[in-house]
C-alpha positions as CSV (number, residue, x, y, z in Angstrom):
1,M,-14.2,-17.1,-5.5
2,A,-13.1,-19.4,-2.6
3,A,-14.6,-18.8,0.8
4,K,-11.3,-17.5,2.2
5,D,-10.9,-15.1,-0.7
6,Q,-14.5,-13.9,-0.2
7,I,-13.7,-13.3,3.5
8,L,-10.5,-11.3,2.6
9,A,-12.3,-9.2,0.0
10,A,-15.1,-8.4,2.5
11,A,-12.6,-7.6,5.3
12,E,-10.6,-5.3,3.0
13,R,-13.7,-3.4,2.0
14,L,-15.2,-3.1,5.5
15,F,-11.9,-2.2,7.2
16,A,-11.4,0.5,4.5
17,E,-14.9,1.9,4.7
18,F,-15.5,1.8,8.5
19,G,-12.2,1.4,10.2
20,I,-10.5,-1.7,11.6
21,E,-11.8,-1.3,15.2
22,S,-15.4,-0.7,14.1
23,V,-15.8,-3.9,12.2
24,S,-16.5,-7.3,13.9
25,L,-15.6,-10.7,12.5
26,R,-19.3,-11.5,12.4
27,Q,-20.0,-8.5,10.2
28,I,-17.2,-9.7,7.8
29,A,-18.6,-13.2,7.7
30,V,-22.1,-11.8,6.8
31,A,-20.6,-9.5,4.1
32,A,-18.7,-12.4,2.7
33,G,-21.9,-14.5,2.3
34,Q,-20.9,-17.1,4.9
35,R,-23.9,-18.8,6.5
36,N,-21.7,-19.7,9.5
37,T,-20.8,-16.4,11.2
38,S,-17.9,-18.0,12.9
39,A,-16.2,-18.8,9.5
40,V,-13.8,-15.9,9.8
41,A,-12.6,-17.0,13.2
42,Y,-12.3,-20.5,11.9
43,H,-10.1,-19.5,8.9
44,Y,-8.1,-16.7,10.4
45,G,-8.4,-16.9,14.2
46,S,-8.3,-13.2,15.1
47,K,-8.8,-9.8,13.6
48,D,-5.1,-9.1,13.8
49,A,-4.4,-12.2,11.8
50,L,-7.1,-11.3,9.3
51,V,-5.5,-7.8,8.8
52,E,-2.2,-9.5,8.1
53,A,-3.8,-11.9,5.7
54,V,-5.4,-9.0,3.7
55,Y,-1.9,-7.4,3.5
56,V,-0.3,-10.6,2.2
57,W,-3.1,-11.3,-0.2
58,R,-2.6,-7.9,-2.0
59,M,1.1,-7.3,-1.5
60,T,2.3,-10.5,-3.0
61,T,1.3,-9.3,-6.4
62,V,2.6,-5.8,-5.8
63,N,5.9,-7.1,-4.5
64,A,6.4,-9.3,-7.7
65,Q,5.7,-6.3,-10.0
66,R,8.1,-4.1,-8.1
67,L,10.8,-6.7,-8.1
68,A,10.5,-6.9,-11.9
69,R,10.8,-3.2,-12.2
70,L,13.9,-3.2,-10.0
71,A,15.5,-6.0,-12.0
72,A,14.9,-3.9,-15.2
73,L,16.5,-0.9,-13.6
74,G,19.6,-2.8,-12.4
75,E,22.2,-0.7,-10.6
76,T,21.7,2.4,-12.7
77,G,18.2,3.6,-11.5
78,T,18.0,7.2,-10.6
79,V,16.2,8.5,-7.5
80,T,13.1,9.4,-9.6
81,E,13.1,6.0,-11.2
82,L,13.4,4.2,-7.8
83,V,10.6,6.4,-6.4
84,R,8.4,5.5,-9.5
85,A,9.2,1.8,-8.9
86,L,8.0,2.2,-5.3
87,I,4.8,4.0,-6.2
88,E,3.4,2.6,-9.5
89,P,3.0,-1.1,-8.6
90,L,1.0,0.0,-5.6
91,A,-1.0,2.4,-7.7
92,A,-1.8,-0.4,-10.1
93,T,-4.2,-1.9,-7.5
94,L,-6.5,0.9,-8.4
95,H,-7.2,-0.8,-11.7
96,D,-6.6,-4.5,-10.9
97,P,-8.0,-6.5,-13.9
98,E,-8.6,-9.5,-11.6
99,R,-11.3,-7.5,-9.9
100,A,-13.4,-7.5,-13.1
101,G,-14.7,-4.0,-12.7
102,E,-15.2,-4.2,-8.9
103,P,-14.0,-1.1,-7.0
104,S,-10.7,-1.1,-5.2
105,W,-10.4,-0.8,-1.5
106,Y,-6.9,-1.9,-0.7
107,L,-5.3,1.6,-0.6
108,R,-7.9,2.9,1.9
109,F,-7.3,-0.3,3.9
110,I,-3.6,0.4,4.0
111,A,-4.3,4.0,5.0
112,E,-6.3,2.6,8.0
113,T,-3.3,0.6,9.1
114,L,-1.0,3.6,9.2
115,W,-2.4,4.8,12.5
116,R,-2.1,1.5,14.4
117,P,1.4,0.5,15.6
118,Q,0.6,-3.3,15.4
119,F,-0.4,-2.9,11.7
120,D,1.8,0.0,10.6
121,P,2.8,-0.8,7.0
122,V,6.1,1.1,7.4
123,I,7.0,-1.3,10.3
124,N,5.6,-4.3,8.3
125,T,8.2,-3.7,5.6
126,M,10.9,-4.6,8.0
127,R,9.5,-8.1,8.7
128,R,7.2,-9.3,5.9
129,P,8.6,-11.3,3.0
130,E,5.9,-9.7,0.8
131,A,7.6,-6.3,1.4
132,E,11.0,-7.5,0.1
133,S,10.8,-5.1,-2.9
134,V,10.2,-2.1,-0.6
135,R,13.3,-2.9,1.4
136,L,15.3,-3.2,-1.8
137,V,14.0,0.2,-3.0
138,V,14.8,1.8,0.3
139,A,18.3,0.3,0.4
140,A,18.9,1.6,-3.2
141,L,17.7,5.0,-2.3
142,A,19.8,5.2,0.8
143,G,22.9,4.5,-1.4
144,K,22.0,7.7,-3.3
145,F,22.3,9.8,-0.2
146,D,25.6,8.8,1.4
147,G,26.2,12.3,2.8
148,L,22.8,12.5,4.5
149,A,22.5,11.4,8.1
150,R,20.7,8.1,8.4
151,E,18.1,9.5,10.8
152,I,17.2,12.2,8.3
153,F,16.9,9.8,5.5
154,D,14.8,7.4,7.6
155,E,12.4,10.3,8.5
156,R,12.2,11.4,4.9
157,M,11.3,7.8,3.8
158,R,8.6,7.7,6.4
159,L,7.2,10.9,5.1
160,V,7.3,9.5,1.6
161,A,5.5,6.4,2.7
162,M,2.7,8.3,4.5
163,L,2.4,10.7,1.5
164,V,2.2,7.8,-1.0
165,V,-0.4,5.8,1.0
166,T,-2.7,8.6,1.9
167,A,-2.5,10.2,-1.6
168,L,-3.3,6.9,-3.3
169,A,-6.1,6.2,-0.8
170,D,-7.6,9.6,-1.7
171,R,-7.2,8.8,-5.4
172,E,-9.0,5.5,-4.9
173,R,-11.9,7.2,-3.1
174,R,-12.2,9.9,-5.8
175,L,-12.2,7.3,-8.5
176,Q,-15.4,5.9,-7.0
177,E,-17.2,9.2,-7.1
178,P,-20.2,9.4,-9.5
179,E,-18.2,11.7,-11.8
180,P,-14.5,11.2,-11.0
181,P,-12.1,13.9,-12.3
182,E,-10.7,12.9,-15.7
183,H,-7.1,13.2,-14.7
184,L,-7.5,10.3,-12.3
185,S,-8.1,7.8,-15.0
186,D,-4.4,7.3,-15.8
187,L,-1.6,5.8,-13.8
188,G,1.1,8.4,-14.7
189,L,1.1,9.8,-11.1
190,D,3.8,12.2,-12.1
191,V,2.7,14.8,-9.5
192,L,3.0,12.2,-6.7
193,V,6.4,10.9,-8.0
194,D,7.7,14.5,-8.2
195,A,6.5,15.3,-4.6
196,A,8.1,12.1,-3.1
197,T,11.3,12.8,-5.0
198,A,11.4,16.4,-3.7
199,I,11.1,15.2,-0.1
200,L,14.1,12.9,-0.6
201,T,16.3,15.3,-2.5
202,A,15.7,18.5,-0.6
203,P,18.9,20.1,0.6
204,W,20.0,19.4,4.2
205,P,20.2,21.5,6.3
206,P,17.4,23.5,4.7
207,R,18.4,26.7,3.0
208,N,17.0,29.9,4.4
């Protein structure tokens, strides 16, 4: 693995495990096996830039997989199919064959970014090319709810994003337990897809 990728992998793990603010660039360099502890600053400049780099590193693959799913759906995708296209490529990072058996940390890393406005993945989807597929899914879903006020739809989509990220981060953590629950071994994720779909399709205004 190239030095820059070793740094990204170490940063992803340490940020996920200890929090973004709690980890120094020097700690990341040491964890990445860099003899020069200023290597992270040399390659990435700042912690903010490093967080962005980890996001791009992982999301490029996720984005490509999601775009392929959207192309297969065409214009006929249902709400549930679009939600599944949103969730399952991200969930696939739990069992990334390129990691060769190494545990996944990306979903807990993304969960860490949720609470920091400068890294917020929901905001990032509006500006990062690696999030093109998310924008396309959101636009397709918005077209399914023409009668719903945009502010209600936007709030529901944010709830879906937070549910998906935190639920998958929890799944990632549980998969690393000494005896993980058997039902976590598959990528069906039907319960999560159903919950996200229910948030989007609930009647408005709510029924008493």
